[in-house]
C-alpha positions in Angstrom: -13.1 32.4 -49.8 -10.5 35.1 -49.9 -10.6 38.1 -47.7 -10.6 41.5 -49.4 -7.4 43.3 -48.6 -7.8 46.1 -46.1 -5.2 48.4 -47.8 -7.6 49.3 -50.7 -8.1 53.1 -50.5 -10.6 55.5 -52.0 -8.0 56.4 -54.6 -7.7 52.8 -55.7 -11.5 52.5 -55.9 -11.7 55.7 -57.9 -9.1 54.3 -60.4 -11.2 51.2 -60.7 -14.3 53.2 -61.5 -12.4 55.2 -64.0 -11.2 52.0 -65.7 -14.8 50.7 -65.8 -15.9 54.0 -67.3 -13.3 53.8 -70.0 -13.5 50.1 -70.8 -17.0 49.2 -69.8 -18.4 46.4 -67.6 -16.9 43.1 -68.9 -19.3 40.3 -69.8 -20.4 38.3 -66.8 -19.4 41.1 -64.3 -22.7 42.7 -63.7 -24.1 42.6 -60.2 -27.2 40.8 -59.2 -28.6 42.7 -56.2 -26.6 45.8 -55.4 -24.7 48.5 -57.1 -22.2 51.2 -56.1 -23.7 54.5 -56.9 -21.1 57.1 -57.8 -21.8 60.4 -59.6 -25.2 59.2 -60.8 -23.8 56.0 -62.3 -24.1 52.4 -61.1 -21.2 50.0 -60.9 -20.9 46.3 -59.8 -19.4 46.3 -56.3 -17.3 43.2 -56.8 -15.9 44.5 -60.1 -15.0 47.8 -58.5 -13.2 46.1 -55.6 -11.6 43.5 -57.9 -10.0 46.2 -60.0 -9.2 48.4 -57.0 -7.0 45.6 -55.8 -5.0 45.7 -59.0 -4.1 49.3 -58.2 -3.5 48.5 -54.5 -1.7 45.2 -54.7 -0.8 44.5 -58.4 -3.4 41.8 -59.2 -7.1 41.7 -60.0 -9.0 39.7 -57.4 -11.0 36.8 -58.9 -14.6 37.7 -58.1 -15.5 34.0 -57.6 -13.3 33.8 -54.6 -14.7 36.6 -52.4 -18.1 37.3 -51.2 -20.5 40.2 -52.0 -23.5 41.4 -50.1 -24.4 43.6 -47.2 -22.2 42.1 -44.5 -19.2 41.2 -46.8 -15.7 42.6 -46.6 -16.3 43.8 -50.2 -19.1 46.1 -49.0 -17.2 47.1 -45.9 -14.3 48.4 -47.9 -16.6 50.4 -50.2 -18.6 51.9 -47.3 -15.5 52.7 -45.2 -14.2 54.7 -48.1 -17.5 56.7 -48.4 -19.1 54.9 -51.3 -22.9 54.5 -51.5 -24.3 51.0 -52.1 -27.9 50.8 -53.4 -30.2 47.9 -54.1 -31.2 47.2 -57.7 -34.8 47.8 -58.5 
C-alpha cells in the first residue's frame, strides 16, 4: 500500500472537488461507506485525495494502492485540512 503524500493542502483538495464537480464521478469511483461532505454535496474521499495529489505532485494516485477508512492516511489528510467525513446512510 502507498502512503498518501503529506504535502496535499486544502487548496489541492478544493481543486480536486472542483474537477469532480465539472467532470462528475468516474465509473467505479464511488465510495462504499463514507463521503466527504462539502457545501452540501458528497464526494468519494479516495477520489478527492487521488485527484488532489495530481495538483500537489503531478500524478493521480491509483485508488487501489492506498487505504480508505476512518484511521487511514486518506482520511487524516482530509480531516487535517478541515473537511468533514460522514457515513453513508
